[in-house]
C-alpha positions as CSV (number, residue, x, y, z in Angstrom):
1,M,113.5,94.5,123.4
2,I,115.0,97.4,124.8
3,S,116.4,98.4,128.0
4,V,116.1,101.8,129.9
5,D,117.4,103.2,132.6
6,G,118.8,99.6,133.3
7,N,115.2,97.9,132.8
8,D,114.6,95.9,129.9
9,Y,111.0,95.6,128.5
10,F,109.6,93.6,125.4
11,L,108.0,95.6,123.3
12,S,105.2,93.4,121.0
13,Y,104.2,94.7,117.4
14,N,100.6,94.7,118.9
15,R,101.6,97.2,121.7
16,V,104.1,99.6,118.8
17,P,102.8,98.3,115.6
18,W,104.7,101.7,113.9
19,M,107.9,99.5,114.3
20,K,106.6,96.6,112.6
21,D,107.6,97.9,108.8
22,A,110.2,100.2,109.9
23,S,113.9,99.8,108.8
24,I,116.1,98.8,111.6
25,S,118.1,101.7,111.7
26,S,114.9,104.0,112.4
27,V,113.9,101.1,115.3
28,L,117.3,101.7,116.7
29,N,117.4,105.7,116.6
30,I,115.9,106.0,120.3
31,T,116.4,109.1,122.2
32,K,115.3,109.5,125.8
33,E,112.9,112.7,126.4
34,G,113.6,113.9,129.7
35,R,113.1,111.5,132.8
36,S,109.8,110.1,131.7
37,A,109.7,109.5,128.1
38,I,111.8,107.9,125.0
39,S,111.1,108.8,121.4
40,W,112.1,107.3,118.0
41,P,112.4,110.3,115.9
42,D,112.5,108.6,112.4
43,L,109.3,107.0,113.4
44,D,107.8,109.8,115.0
45,V,106.9,108.1,118.0
46,D,107.1,108.7,121.7
47,L,106.4,106.9,124.5
48,E,106.2,107.4,128.1
49,I,108.6,104.9,130.0
50,D,105.6,103.8,132.7
51,S,103.8,102.6,129.6
52,L,106.5,100.1,129.1
53,R,106.7,99.3,133.1
54,Y,102.7,99.2,133.2
55,P,101.2,98.8,129.7
56,E,97.6,97.6,131.6
57,R,97.2,101.1,132.2
58,Y,98.0,102.6,128.8
59,P,95.4,100.6,126.4
60,L,96.2,102.1,122.7
61,V,93.9,104.2,121.5
62,M,93.2,105.3,118.2
63,K,92.0,109.0,117.7
64,R,91.2,110.5,114.4
65,S,91.2,114.1,113.1
66,E,88.1,115.8,112.2
67,K,89.5,115.9,108.5
68,E,89.6,111.9,108.5
69,V,85.9,111.8,110.5
70,L,84.5,113.8,107.7
71,V,86.1,111.9,104.6
């Protein structure tokens, strides 16, 4: 669960798999980036607040770099 601007959101490992093996201190180190995003600097993860409100609008898509594709 995370509370942002007075609203509570459930974050499942299916939606945010980066946190599954993260330390508690890294997960709890959250910063707000402007009015529309939150960030976990220790995990190098940024999420739009709208993706918490409307997860169906933000399907998880993995993008690979050219180097990964060539390997």
